C-alpha positions in Angstrom: 9.2 25.7 1.6 5.5 25.0 1.8 3.4 24.5 4.9 1.7 21.1 4.6 -0.8 19.1 6.5 -1.0 15.4 6.1 -4.4 14.0 7.2 -3.9 10.4 8.1 -0.7 8.9 9.6 -0.9 5.4 8.3 1.6 3.9 5.9 1.1 6.4 3.0 0.6 9.4 5.2 3.6 8.8 7.4 6.0 8.0 4.6 4.8 10.9 2.6 5.0 13.3 5.5 8.6 12.3 6.3 9.5 12.5 2.6 8.0 15.9 2.1 9.7 17.2 5.2 13.0 15.9 3.8 12.4 18.0 0.7 12.4 21.0 3.0 8.7 21.6 3.6 7.1 22.2 7.0 4.8 19.3 7.7 2.1 18.6 10.3 1.0 14.9 10.3 -2.5 14.9 11.8 -4.7 12.0 12.8 -7.7 11.5 15.0 -6.2 8.4 16.5 -4.7 9.6 19.9 -2.7 6.4 20.5 -1.0 6.6 17.1 -0.1 10.3 17.6 1.2 9.6 21.1 3.4 6.9 19.8 4.8 9.2 17.1 5.4 12.0 19.6 7.3 9.5 21.9 9.5 8.5 19.0 7.8 5.2 18.2 7.0 4.4 14.6 3.8 2.4 14.5 4.7 0.6 11.2 7.8 -1.3 10.2 9.5 0.3 7.2 13.2 0.3 6.6 14.7 3.8 6.9 11.5 5.5 8.1 12.4 5.9 11.8 15.7 7.6 11.0 14.1 9.9 8.4 11.4 10.9 10.9 13.9 11.6 13.6 16.1 13.6 11.3 13.2 15.9 10.4 11.9 16.2 13.9 15.4 17.5 14.9 15.3 20.0 12.0 11.8 21.1 13.1 10.3 20.2 9.8 7.8 17.6 10.9 5.3 17.5 13.9 2.4 15.3 14.9 -1.0 16.4 16.1 -4.6 15.2 16.8 -5.8 18.8 16.1 -7.0 18.4 12.5 -8.6 21.8 12.5 -5.4 23.7 13.5 -3.4 21.7 11.1 -5.7 22.7 8.3 -5.7 26.4 9.4 -1.9 26.6 9.4 -1.3 24.9 6.1 -1.2 25.9 2.5 -1.5 22.4 1.1 -3.6 19.6 2.7 -2.9 16.0 1.7 -5.7 13.5 2.3 -4.0 10.2 3.2 -6.6 8.1 4.9 -7.5 4.5 4.1 -9.7 3.4 1.3 -10.3 -0.4 2.0 -12.5 -2.6 -0.2 -16.2 -2.8 0.8 -18.2 -6.0 0.5 -18.7 -5.5 -3.2 -15.0 -4.9 -3.9 -15.4 -1.2 -4.5 -13.3 1.3 -2.5 -14.9 2.5 0.8 -14.6 6.3 0.7 -16.2 7.0 4.1 -13.0 8.2 5.6 -12.2 10.4 2.6 -15.7 11.9 2.8 -15.3 12.6 6.5 -11.9 14.3 6.0 -13.2 16.3 3.1 -16.0 17.8 5.3 -13.5 18.6 8.1 -11.3 20.4 5.5 -14.3 22.3 4.1 -15.4 23.5 7.6 -11.9 24.8 8.4 -10.7 26.6 5.2 -9.7 30.0 6.4 -7.9 31.2 3.1 -6.9 29.7 -0.2 -5.9 26.1 0.1 -4.7 23.3 -2.2 -6.5 20.0 -1.3 -4.5 17.1 -2.6 -5.4 13.4 -2.5 -2.7 10.8 -1.8 -5.2 8.1 -1.0 -5.9 5.7 -3.8 -9.4 6.5 -5.0 -11.6 5.5 -7.9 -11.7 7.6 -11.0 -14.2 10.4 -10.5 -13.5 10.8 -6.8 -11.7 14.1 -7.2 -14.8 15.8 -8.6 -16.8 14.3 -5.7 -14.4 15.6 -3.1 -14.2 19.0 -4.7 -18.0 19.2 -4.8 -18.2 18.3 -1.1 -15.7 21.0 -0.1 -17.3 23.6 -2.3 -20.7 22.9 -0.8 -19.7 22.5 2.8 -17.3 25.5 2.8 -19.9 27.9 1.2 -17.7 28.5 -1.8 -14.3 29.2 -0.1 -11.4 29.4 -2.5 -9.4 26.2 -3.1 -7.9 24.0 -5.8 -8.0 20.3 -6.0 -5.1 18.0 -7.0 -4.7 14.3 -7.4 -1.1 13.2 -6.5 -1.1 9.4 -6.2 1.7 7.5 -4.4 3.7 4.7 -5.9 5.3 3.2 -2.8 6.5 -0.3 -2.4 6.3 -1.6 1.2 9.8 -2.4 2.3 11.3 0.2 -0.1 8.9 3.1 0.4 11.4 5.7 1.7 13.7 5.2 -1.3 10.6 5.2 -3.6 9.4 8.5 -2.2 12.8 10.3 -2.2 13.9 8.9 -5.6 10.7 8.3 -7.6 10.5 7.3 -11.3 8.0 10.1 -11.8 5.6 12.3 -9.9 2.0 12.5 -11.2 0.1 15.7 -10.5 -3.5 15.8 -11.7 -5.2 19.2 -11.7 -6.9 21.7 -13.9 -5.3 24.6 -12.1 -2.1 26.2 -13.3 -1.6 27.8 -9.9 -2.0 24.5 -8.1 0.4 22.8 -10.4 3.0 25.5 -9.9 2.7 25.2 -6.1 2.9 21.4 -6.3 6.1 21.6 -8.3 7.5 23.7 -5.5 6.5 21.0 -3.0 8.7 18.6 -5.0 11.3 21.2 -5.9 14.4 19.0 -5.2 13.0 16.3 -7.6 12.1 19.0 -10.2 15.7 20.4 -10.0 17.0 16.8 -10.4 14.9 16.5 -13.6 12.6 13.8 -12.1 9.6 13.7 -14.5 6.7 15.7 -13.1 3.8 14.5 -15.1 0.9 17.0 -15.4 -2.5 15.4 -16.2 -6.1 16.0 -15.5 -7.5 14.7 -12.2 -9.3 11.7 -13.7 -6.2 10.7 -15.6 -4.1 10.8 -12.5 -6.6 8.6 -10.6 -6.5 6.1 -13.4 -2.7 6.0 -13.6 -2.6 4.7 -10.1 -5.1 2.0 -10.6 -3.8 1.0 -14.0 -0.2 0.8 -12.6 -1.0 -1.4 -9.6 -3.3 -3.6 -11.6 -0.7 -4.2 -14.3 1.9 -5.2 -11.7 -0.6 -7.5 -10.1 -1.3 -9.0 -13.5 2.5 -9.5 -14.1 2.8 -11.4 -10.8 -0.2 -13.6 -11.6 1.2 -14.3 -15.1 4.6 -15.5 -13.8 2.8 -17.6 -11.2 0.8 -19.4 -14.0 4.0 -19.9 -15.9 5.6 -21.3 -12.8 2.8 -23.9 -12.5 3.2 -24.8 -16.2 7.0 -25.1 -15.7 6.5 -27.5 -12.9 4.3 -29.6 -15.1 6.8 -29.8 -17.9 10.0 -29.9 -16.0 11.2 -26.4 -16.8 13.0 -24.0 -14.3 10.7 -21.0 -13.8 13.5 -19.0 -12.2 15.7 -19.3 -15.3 12.6 -18.6 -17.5 11.8 -15.4 -15.5 15.5 -14.3 -15.5 15.7 -14.7 -19.3 12.3 -13.0 -19.8 13.5 -10.1 -17.6 16.5 -9.5 -19.8 14.1 -8.2 -22.5 13.8 -4.5 -22.0 10.2 -4.6 -23.1 9.4 -6.9 -20.2 12.0 -6.1 -17.4 12.7 -8.4 -14.4 10.6 -6.5 -11.9 7.6 -8.4 -10.4 8.6 -11.6 -12.2 9.0 -13.5 -9.0 6.8 -16.6 -8.7 5.3 -17.4 -5.3 2.0 -18.1 -3.4 0.3 -15.0 -4.7 0.3 -11.3 -4.0 -1.1 -9.6 -0.9 -0.7 -6.5 1.1 -2.7 -3.3 1.4 -2.6 -2.2 -2.3 -2.7 -4.8 -5.0 -5.7 -6.8 -3.8 -8.0 -3.8 -3.1 -6.8 -1.7 -6.1 -7.4 -4.4 -8.6 -10.8 -5.2 -7.0 -11.7 -1.5 -7.2 -10.7 -1.3 -10.9 -12.8 -4.4 -11.6 -15.7 -2.9 -9.8 -15.3 0.3 -11.7 -15.3 -1.6 -15.0 -18.6 -3.3 -14.0 -20.1 0.0 -13.0 -19.2 1.5 -16.4 -20.1 -1.7 -18.4 -16.6 -2.1 -19.6 -15.3 -5.7 -19.7 -11.9 -6.1 -18.1 -11.0 -9.7 -18.8 -7.3 -9.5 -17.9 -8.2 -7.8 -14.6 -10.8 -10.5 -13.7 -8.4 -13.2 -14.6 -5.7 -11.7 -12.4 -8.0 -11.8 -9.4 -9.0 -15.4 -10.1 -5.4 -16.5 -10.6 -4.2 -15.0 -7.4 -6.9 -16.7 -5.4 -6.1 -20.0 -7.1 -2.4 -19.6 -6.5 -2.9 -19.5 -2.7 -4.9 -22.6 -2.9 -2.2 -24.3 -5.0 0.3 -23.7 -2.1 -2.2 -25.3 0.3 -2.7 -28.3 -2.0 1.1 -28.8 -2.2 1.3 -28.9 1.6 -1.6 -31.3 1.9 -0.2 -33.6 -0.8 2.8 -34.3 1.4 0.6 -36.0 3.9 -1.9 -37.6 1.6 -4.4 -34.8 2.5 -4.5 -35.7 6.2 -2.7 -32.9 8.0 -4.4 -33.5 11.4 -1.8 -33.6 14.2 1.1 -32.8 11.7 3.4 -30.1 12.7 3.9 -27.4 10.0 6.6 -24.7 10.2 5.6 -21.5 8.4 8.5 -19.2 7.6 7.4 -15.7 6.7 4.1 -14.2 7.8 4.0 -10.9 6.0 2.9 -10.6 2.4 6.5 -9.7 1.4 9.9 -9.3 3.0 10.9 -6.2 4.9 7.4 -5.3 6.2 5.2 -6.2 9.1 2.1 -5.9 6.9 0.1 -9.1 7.0 -3.0 -7.9 5.2 -4.0 -10.4 2.5 -0.8 -12.3 3.1 -0.7 -15.9 1.7 0.4 -17.1 5.1 -2.8 -15.9 6.7 -4.8 -18.0 4.2 -2.6 -21.1 4.6 -2.4 -21.0 8.4 -6.2 -20.5 8.7 -6.8 -23.5 6.4 -4.3 -25.7 8.1 -5.6 -24.9 11.6 -9.1 -25.7 10.5 -7.8 -29.1 9.4 -6.2 -29.9 12.7 -2.5 -29.1 12.0 -0.1 -27.7 14.6 1.6 -24.6 13.4 5.1 -23.2 14.2 5.6 -19.7 12.9 8.5 -17.4 12.4 8.9 -13.9 10.9 11.6 -11.4 11.8 9.2 -8.4 12.0 5.5 -9.5 11.4 5.0 -11.9 14.2 3.2 -9.5 16.6 0.7 -8.4 13.9 0.1 -12.1 13.1 -0.5 -12.9 16.7 -3.5 -10.6 16.7 -5.2 -12.9 14.2 -3.7 -16.2 15.3 -2.9 -16.0 19.0 -2.9 -19.8 19.6 -0.2 -21.0 17.2 3.4 -21.4 18.3 5.8 -18.5 17.6 9.6 -18.6 17.5 12.4 -16.1 17.6 14.5 -17.8 14.9 13.9 -20.0 11.9 16.0 -22.9 13.2 13.9 -23.3 16.4 10.8 -23.0 14.2 11.6 -25.9 11.9 13.0 -28.2 14.6 10.7 -31.2 14.9 8.4 -30.0 12.1 7.0 -32.5 9.7 6.6 -29.9 6.9 8.3 -26.5 6.3 6.7 -23.9 4.1 8.6 -20.8 3.1 5.8 -18.3 2.4 7.6 -14.9 2.1 
């Protein structure tokens, strides 16, 4: 059992903290957001993720997970510190590392003995060296090792993904740190889950390369869907037959109005930004970004075509507000784009989502929300299934 601090209790931090506690570790999930920690202490999970609430409750009862706003104490009492703060895209498309930098300095100022500092946040290649240099300078040379341990969690299936991963990537140059990290994931190691040891830069690239490839796959099948519609082919049968090929697989071959969420859009933008910074042409990555933006517009054009491009005063029912099923995450969701465009054109919007409606209301408070899909579509001129 290892004593672990998770700095940041957002989606990645909370799921990782609960999962590491389930593996038998002693976990403190720390965050400077008082409201978020108060919610967690009262038993309320601030995000919707199937199975997460019960997993957290189970490990609270076993005294393996706790929540705190005292970051300094959490660092002092832990052997391994995971950085799990957000890295959103800035105006240029690059990752905003301001939160990572702030946490790195807090860690540096509170190292009281040997620590392993491990990044769960998705960060550009080269960030590990930068973090290590900050900690080394700010801590006056205190002893620590650095590890990159990227997450590969799908919203809506994150608990299962963490507890039963395809692989665990551990990027470090330290044999001691790798041995300790293997103990953190001991149940997986004993079950022969692949523990992939790499350098830090390689681990960072694995994360970006993986997410960008999956985004590319989605954009590809969306373009094939558009072509199928033009020639009279059934894209679902095409995708199913393609997926039977073991070289391709059926995963992420699901056509729709484009990808969204907290990961794919920002990660592929960050990879594209890195390519430009290093003067490396990434044509497929750039095409994926363009295709995804275009796909959302195609969905809009299909709706407008139904009313000869005059949507004013038409009532449109939008079913599904999150970027995918089984999550309340509306970041970069196609529905956000569609609703915004339709409202600007004078449409009246009815909206329904089983879990994401409250989050959507924060951005669109003036549209009509319903508690079930039947009520939502009643009296509508157009119905668009977006999730």
